[in-house]
C-alpha atoms as a printed R data frame, in Angstrom:
    type eleno elety resid chain resno       x      y       z
1   ATOM     1    CA   UNK     A     1   0.084 -0.129  -0.039
2   ATOM     2    CA   UNK     A     2   2.979  2.314   0.784
3   ATOM     3    CA   UNK     A     3   4.254  1.661  -2.798
4   ATOM     4    CA   UNK     A     4   1.105  2.800  -4.118
5   ATOM     5    CA   UNK     A     5   1.129  6.061  -2.243
6   ATOM     6    CA   UNK     A     6   4.746  6.574  -3.261
7   ATOM     7    CA   UNK     A     7   4.105  6.045  -6.825
8   ATOM     8    CA   UNK     A     8   1.082  8.323  -7.037
9   ATOM     9    CA   UNK     A     9   2.696 11.161  -4.960
10  ATOM    10    CA   UNK     A    10   5.670 11.726  -7.383
11  ATOM    11    CA   UNK     A    11   7.598  8.703  -6.925
12  ATOM    12    CA   UNK     A    12   8.652  6.390  -9.497
13  ATOM    13    CA   UNK     A    13   6.283  5.734 -12.339
14  ATOM    14    CA   UNK     A    14   4.325  8.895 -11.171
15  ATOM    15    CA   UNK     A    15   2.092 10.001 -14.217
16  ATOM    16    CA   UNK     A    16  -1.275 11.710 -14.610
17  ATOM    17    CA   UNK     A    17  -3.095  8.628 -15.267
18  ATOM    18    CA   UNK     A    18  -1.263  6.751 -12.292
19  ATOM    19    CA   UNK     A    19  -2.445  2.840 -12.295
20  ATOM    20    CA   UNK     A    20  -4.957  3.301 -15.249
21  ATOM    21    CA   UNK     A    21  -6.142 -0.126 -16.335
22  ATOM    22    CA   UNK     A    22  -4.394 -1.582 -13.240
23  ATOM    23    CA   UNK     A    23  -6.139 -3.623 -10.723
24  ATOM    24    CA   UNK     A    24  -5.199 -3.827  -6.804
25  ATOM    25    CA   UNK     A    25  -6.816 -6.368  -4.578
26  ATOM    26    CA   UNK     A    26  -6.143 -6.743  -0.903
27  ATOM    27    CA   UNK     A    27  -5.599 -9.958   0.690
28  ATOM    28    CA   UNK     A    28  -5.543 -9.100   4.404
29  ATOM    29    CA   UNK     A    29  -6.006 -6.221   6.717
30  ATOM    30    CA   UNK     A    30  -3.192 -3.447   6.742
31  ATOM    31    CA   UNK     A    31  -2.239 -1.514   9.683
32  ATOM    32    CA   UNK     A    32  -0.577  1.904   8.699
33  ATOM    33    CA   UNK     A    33  -0.745  3.264  12.117
34  ATOM    34    CA   UNK     A    34   2.163  5.127  13.797
35  ATOM    35    CA   UNK     A    35   3.160  7.248  10.710
36  ATOM    36    CA   UNK     A    36   2.052 10.137   8.795
37  ATOM    37    CA   UNK     A    37  -0.090  8.995   5.814
38  ATOM    38    CA   UNK     A    38   0.793 10.489   2.306
39  ATOM    39    CA   UNK     A    39  -2.484  9.723   0.193
40  ATOM    40    CA   UNK     A    40  -2.518  8.004  -2.908
41  ATOM    41    CA   UNK     A    41  -2.895 10.843  -5.531
42  ATOM    42    CA   UNK     A    42  -2.460 14.049  -3.811
43  ATOM    43    CA   UNK     A    43  -3.434 16.789  -6.388
44  ATOM    44    CA   UNK     A    44  -5.463 17.081  -9.579
45  ATOM    45    CA   UNK     A    45  -2.658 18.265 -11.820
46  ATOM    46    CA   UNK     A    46  -0.548 15.353 -12.220
47  ATOM    47    CA   UNK     A    47  -0.478 12.944  -8.996
48  ATOM    48    CA   UNK     A    48  -3.794 11.520  -9.229
49  ATOM    49    CA   UNK     A    49  -5.037  7.944  -8.947
50  ATOM    50    CA   UNK     A    50  -7.038  6.376 -11.906
51  ATOM    51    CA   UNK     A    51  -6.799  2.706 -11.182
52  ATOM    52    CA   UNK     A    52  -9.032 -0.039  -9.578
53  ATOM    53    CA   UNK     A    53  -8.673 -0.864  -5.926
54  ATOM    54    CA   UNK     A    54 -10.722 -3.757  -4.151
55  ATOM    55    CA   UNK     A    55 -10.324 -4.134  -0.820
56  ATOM    56    CA   UNK     A    56 -12.050 -7.343  -0.735
57  ATOM    57    CA   UNK     A    57 -13.725 -6.676   2.677
58  ATOM    58    CA   UNK     A    58 -10.477 -5.876   4.291
59  ATOM    59    CA   UNK     A    59  -9.674 -2.898   6.605
60  ATOM    60    CA   UNK     A    60  -6.863 -0.555   6.373
61  ATOM    61    CA   UNK     A    61  -6.429  0.379  10.079
62  ATOM    62    CA   UNK     A    62  -4.709  3.639  11.536
63  ATOM    63    CA   UNK     A    63  -4.910  5.998   8.783
64  ATOM    64    CA   UNK     A    64  -3.453  9.451  10.382
65  ATOM    65    CA   UNK     A    65  -2.840 12.729   8.711
66  ATOM    66    CA   UNK     A    66  -1.958 15.329  10.888
67  ATOM    67    CA   UNK     A    67  -2.672 15.668  14.786
68  ATOM    68    CA   UNK     A    68  -5.071 17.394  16.959
69  ATOM    69    CA   UNK     A    69  -1.885 19.674  18.273
70  ATOM    70    CA   UNK     A    70  -0.548 19.813  14.538
71  ATOM    71    CA   UNK     A    71  -3.261 19.785  11.928
72  ATOM    72    CA   UNK     A    72  -1.822 19.367   8.235
73  ATOM    73    CA   UNK     A    73  -1.350 22.304   6.551
74  ATOM    74    CA   UNK     A    74  -0.122 21.158   2.912
75  ATOM    75    CA   UNK     A    75  -2.724 18.384   1.492
76  ATOM    76    CA   UNK     A    76  -5.477 19.969  -0.204
77  ATOM    77    CA   UNK     A    77  -6.808 16.526  -0.901
78  ATOM    78    CA   UNK     A    78  -6.839 14.234   2.017
79  ATOM    79    CA   UNK     A    79  -7.798 10.710   2.731
80  ATOM    80    CA   UNK     A    80  -6.546  7.194   2.034
81  ATOM    81    CA   UNK     A    81  -6.837  8.198  -1.590
82  ATOM    82    CA   UNK     A    82  -6.270 12.019  -1.972
83  ATOM    83    CA   UNK     A    83  -7.451 12.651  -5.517
84  ATOM    84    CA   UNK     A    84  -9.152 10.069  -7.884
85  ATOM    85    CA   UNK     A    85 -10.139 10.208 -11.449
86  ATOM    86    CA   UNK     A    86 -11.414  8.202 -14.325
87  ATOM    87    CA   UNK     A    87  -8.877  7.744 -17.147
88  ATOM    88    CA   UNK     A    88  -9.271  5.253 -19.934
89  ATOM    89    CA   UNK     A    89  -5.566  4.413 -20.444
90  ATOM    90    CA   UNK     A    90  -3.593  3.693 -23.423
91  ATOM    91    CA   UNK     A    91  -6.111  0.797 -24.459
92  ATOM    92    CA   UNK     A    92  -9.356  2.328 -23.454
93  ATOM    93    CA   UNK     A    93  -9.942 -0.061 -20.880
94  ATOM    94    CA   UNK     A    94  -9.626  1.699 -17.749
95  ATOM    95    CA   UNK     A    95 -12.081  2.250 -14.855
96  ATOM    96    CA   UNK     A    96 -11.600  4.143 -11.678
97  ATOM    97    CA   UNK     A    97 -13.360  2.280  -8.886
98  ATOM    98    CA   UNK     A    98 -12.512  1.972  -5.129
99  ATOM    99    CA   UNK     A    99 -14.688 -0.773  -3.472
100 ATOM   100    CA   UNK     A   100 -15.165 -3.163  -0.621
101 ATOM   101    CA   UNK     A   101 -12.888 -1.106   1.843
102 ATOM   102    CA   UNK     A   102 -13.058 -0.061   5.468
103 ATOM   103    CA   UNK     A   103 -10.854  2.635   6.727
104 ATOM   104    CA   UNK     A   104 -10.082  3.369  10.204
105 ATOM   105    CA   UNK     A   105  -8.167  6.195  11.862
106 ATOM   106    CA   UNK     A   106  -8.100 10.029  12.121
107 ATOM   107    CA   UNK     A   107  -7.687 13.103   9.763
108 ATOM   108    CA   UNK     A   108  -6.931 16.593  11.216
109 ATOM   109    CA   UNK     A   109  -6.479 19.319   8.270
110 ATOM   110    CA   UNK     A   110  -6.092 22.908   8.691
111 ATOM   111    CA   UNK     A   111  -6.145 23.556   4.704
112 ATOM   112    CA   UNK     A   112  -8.610 26.422   4.070
113 ATOM   113    CA   UNK     A   113  -9.078 26.590   0.246
114 ATOM   114    CA   UNK     A   114 -12.427 26.581  -1.559
115 ATOM   115    CA   UNK     A   115 -11.740 23.107  -3.236
116 ATOM   116    CA   UNK     A   116  -9.541 21.406  -0.567
117 ATOM   117    CA   UNK     A   117 -11.457 18.227   0.408
118 ATOM   118    CA   UNK     A   118 -11.002 15.622   3.155
119 ATOM   119    CA   UNK     A   119 -12.629 12.160   3.458
120 ATOM   120    CA   UNK     A   120 -11.954  9.024   5.128
121 ATOM   121    CA   UNK     A   121 -11.749  6.931   2.050
122 ATOM   122    CA   UNK     A   122 -11.328  9.471  -0.542
123 ATOM   123    CA   UNK     A   123 -10.650 13.230  -0.660
124 ATOM   124    CA   UNK     A   124 -11.767 14.207  -3.954
125 ATOM   125    CA   UNK     A   125 -13.569 11.854  -6.421
126 ATOM   126    CA   UNK     A   126 -13.373 13.416  -9.862
127 ATOM   127    CA   UNK     A   127 -15.374 12.604 -12.973
128 ATOM   128    CA   UNK     A   128 -16.483  9.136 -13.593
129 ATOM   129    CA   UNK     A   129 -14.881  7.703 -10.468
130 ATOM   130    CA   UNK     A   130 -16.742  5.084  -8.374
131 ATOM   131    CA   UNK     A   131 -16.534  4.419  -4.612
132 ATOM   132    CA   UNK     A   132 -18.688  1.442  -3.888
133 ATOM   133    CA   UNK     A   133 -19.236 -0.646  -0.602
134 ATOM   134    CA   UNK     A   134 -16.987  1.325   1.485
135 ATOM   135    CA   UNK     A   135 -17.004  1.854   5.214
136 ATOM   136    CA   UNK     A   136 -15.221  4.572   7.013
137 ATOM   137    CA   UNK     A   137 -14.821  4.948  10.725
138 ATOM   138    CA   UNK     A   138 -12.166  7.535  10.276
139 ATOM   139    CA   UNK     A   139 -12.502 10.809  12.590
140 ATOM   140    CA   UNK     A   140 -12.456 13.790  10.151
141 ATOM   141    CA   UNK     A   141 -11.680 17.444  11.274
142 ATOM   142    CA   UNK     A   142 -11.005 20.364   8.972
143 ATOM   143    CA   UNK     A   143 -12.316 23.438   7.404
144 ATOM   144    CA   UNK     A   144 -14.209 22.918   4.011
145 ATOM   145    CA   UNK     A   145 -15.631 19.935   2.154
146 ATOM   146    CA   UNK     A   146 -15.341 17.056   4.756
147 ATOM   147    CA   UNK     A   147 -16.828 13.747   4.464
148 ATOM   148    CA   UNK     A   148 -16.861 10.538   6.154
149 ATOM   149    CA   UNK     A   149 -16.314  8.677   2.971
150 ATOM   150    CA   UNK     A   150 -15.650 11.233   0.338
151 ATOM   151    CA   UNK     A   151 -14.843 15.021   0.865
152 ATOM   152    CA   UNK     A   152 -15.919 16.164  -2.470
153 ATOM   153    CA   UNK     A   153 -17.823 13.988  -5.182
154 ATOM   154    CA   UNK     A   154 -17.452 16.152  -8.303
155 ATOM   155    CA   UNK     A   155 -19.048 14.130 -11.369
156 ATOM   156    CA   UNK     A   156 -18.401 10.554  -9.436
157 ATOM   157    CA   UNK     A   157 -20.739  7.992  -7.960
158 ATOM   158    CA   UNK     A   158 -20.890  6.897  -4.397
159 ATOM   159    CA   UNK     A   159 -22.898  4.047  -3.756
160 ATOM   160    CA   UNK     A   160 -23.817  1.511  -0.708
161 ATOM   161    CA   UNK     A   161 -21.164  3.413   1.426
162 ATOM   162    CA   UNK     A   162 -21.463  4.150   5.079
163 ATOM   163    CA   UNK     A   163 -19.679  6.112   7.799
164 ATOM   164    CA   UNK     A   164 -19.573  5.697  11.690
165 ATOM   165    CA   UNK     A   165 -16.627  8.190  12.305
166 ATOM   166    CA   UNK     A   166 -17.076 11.596  13.574
167 ATOM   167    CA   UNK     A   167 -17.023 14.973  11.225
168 ATOM   168    CA   UNK     A   168 -15.753 18.201  12.580
169 ATOM   169    CA   UNK     A   169 -15.819 21.233  10.197
170 ATOM   170    CA   UNK     A   170 -15.175 24.985  10.941
171 ATOM   171    CA   UNK     A   171 -16.080 25.923   7.434
172 ATOM   172    CA   UNK     A   172 -18.414 24.967   4.676
173 ATOM   173    CA   UNK     A   173 -19.913 21.618   3.287
174 ATOM   174    CA   UNK     A   174 -19.771 18.805   5.852
175 ATOM   175    CA   UNK     A   175 -21.424 15.585   5.552
176 ATOM   176    CA   UNK     A   176 -21.588 12.090   7.320
177 ATOM   177    CA   UNK     A   177 -20.685 10.268   3.772
178 ATOM   178    CA   UNK     A   178 -20.102 13.251   1.202
179 ATOM   179    CA   UNK     A   179 -19.259 16.731   2.234
180 ATOM   180    CA   UNK     A   180 -19.905 18.343  -1.044
181 ATOM   181    CA   UNK     A   181 -22.016 16.654  -4.197
182 ATOM   182    CA   UNK     A   182 -21.983 18.753  -7.114
183 ATOM   183    CA   UNK     A   183 -24.105 18.751 -10.399
184 ATOM   184    CA   UNK     A   184 -23.812 15.295 -12.296
185 ATOM   185    CA   UNK     A   185 -22.666 13.452  -9.368
186 ATOM   186    CA   UNK     A   186 -24.673 10.637  -7.577
187 ATOM   187    CA   UNK     A   187 -24.821  9.343  -3.969
188 ATOM   188    CA   UNK     A   188 -26.994  6.260  -3.376
189 ATOM   189    CA   UNK     A   189 -27.903  3.887  -0.973
190 ATOM   190    CA   UNK     A   190 -25.675  5.285   1.734
191 ATOM   191    CA   UNK     A   191 -26.115  6.159   5.392
192 ATOM   192    CA   UNK     A   192 -24.250  7.456   8.325
193 ATOM   193    CA   UNK     A   193 -24.173  6.770  12.066
194 ATOM   194    CA   UNK     A   194 -21.597  9.198  13.046
195 ATOM   195    CA   UNK     A   195 -21.974 12.617  14.330
196 ATOM   196    CA   UNK     A   196 -21.639 15.863  12.393
197 ATOM   197    CA   UNK     A   197 -20.862 19.106  13.324
198 ATOM   198    CA   UNK     A   198 -20.105 22.426  11.493
199 ATOM   199    CA   UNK     A   199 -19.774 26.123  12.236
200 ATOM   200    CA   UNK     A   200 -20.914 27.368   8.646
201 ATOM   201    CA   UNK     A   201 -23.401 26.556   6.117
202 ATOM   202    CA   UNK     A   202 -24.257 23.191   4.330
203 ATOM   203    CA   UNK     A   203 -24.162 20.595   7.154
204 ATOM   204    CA   UNK     A   204 -25.804 17.030   6.629
205 ATOM   205    CA   UNK     A   205 -26.189 13.883   8.028
206 ATOM   206    CA   UNK     A   206 -25.401 12.074   4.697
207 ATOM   207    CA   UNK     A   207 -24.524 14.759   2.342
208 ATOM   208    CA   UNK     A   208 -23.575 18.348   3.471
209 ATOM   209    CA   UNK     A   209 -23.897 20.344   0.225
210 ATOM   210    CA   UNK     A   210 -25.869 18.897  -2.872
């Protein structure tokens, strides 16, 4: 898993369509606690994740970005995955699907930008991306566009996902599953049992802004 992070954030093999037409499947739980996580795909200009990731029902434990005392001030897109987007790849066979995955941990972000997005599984899900059958128990604290599963859903589809972590926002758009859901995006068959608190507009149990 760490190799994916290194590849998509500027390591060997980093390209705009990182992992397009590639399939990754977990075979066991993974514990990443005890270190600061660098999201898989950290920005929308070059370092994105365009592959397929099947958690096979396993859990990525201990996701940690920032801390209560020192919230992260650099990552505009924060989550296990930062920025994901569809890319057909060289053969036109690519799909961008994150599915069957459980994530636990905590994210503390101090990034205060209009499009900065924080989610337990995915920070920013762009055009034609799919987040399916995922569960987050990540406690998410930050400013704008905070979601238990996906921070911003901008042209993607989030289905059959649920959140049990807490969401704390000091800005806009906070939701139990998705913080900001734009035109042309879909959130279907999802639910939230975690607490959601925000100090500004667009705060919702499942979706903050729709």
